[in-house]
N, C-alpha and C positions, 0 to 999 in steps of 0.2 A: 314409418318409411316411406319417403318421399315418393312419386312417380319415377322420377328421373333414377334413383336406387334400384328400383323393381326392374327398369329397363336395364341398367348395367349389370345388377347381380344376373339377369336371366343370360345377356349376351356373354359375362364373364363365364357363367357356369358352361354354356354350351358352344361357346366358339374361343374368347380369349385364353382362360386360364390353361386348358390343356397345351397350349401351345406355350405360354410364359413357363410352365410345370415342366417342361419336356426337355430331355437332354441332347435330344434329335434335331429339334428345331433349329432353324440356321438365326443366326444372329440379325440378317436383314430381316426376318419374319418377325422376329422379337420386337425389333425396332419399330416395326410398322404397326403392331399390335398395340405398344405402347404410345405411339403417335395417335394411333385412332382414340384410344381411350382418353388421351389428354383433350382432343377436341371434342369428343363426347361429353366429357365433365363440364363443359363450358356451356352447353345447351339445355334448354328447357326440353321437357318431355316430347312437347309437340315436335319440336326440331330435330330431336333424338331418332323419332319415328321417321320424319321426313328423309335424315341421314340415313336410315335402315334401307328405307325403299328406294331411295336414289342408288345405293350400292347394288341393290337386287338388279335395277334396271340398268346399270351398268355406266361407268364414267372410265375415263381411259386409267385412271389411278386404280378404281375398284376391280377393274377387270384383271390386271397385271397382279394385283395382291390374291386376288381369289385364285388365280392359276398358281401363285407359288404358293397357297396353301393347299391345294390340291395335290401338287407336286411332291411335297413335303408330308402327304396323308391326314391333313386335318381337315375337320368341320368347317363349313363357310356358311355365310348368311344365307345363300342360296340353297343348301341343303334341304333336300323334302321335309326332313322331321325338323329341323330347326324352323323353317319357314314356316310351317303349319303351326307350330306351336307359339310362336311370335304372334302371327296372324290372328290367333285364337285369344290370346292374351292382352295383346295390345292394339285395340282399334281405337276409332276416333270415339265411340260412346264410352269407351275405358278413361278416354282424357278428360270427359265431361263428367264422370262419376267422382 
């Protein structure tokens, strides 16, 4: 498994797949998840980490997307349990291993 696959598997399990599998998530939220996945699949592991941390810091787009996720009751990149596990699993040291 590649490092890119490991990151995507983690994010799918903790953030994306619950939204995609839900009967109650909005079409807009599902579209946003699919768009995010398409963008991330084109990135190297290092750039995926940068993408993740940029979303945490917040861009206009990521803030609106996170708000929609919260309003619909789903986990976000910023949620403490997701954030902490991501930080423990995917560090710059991990990239070099």
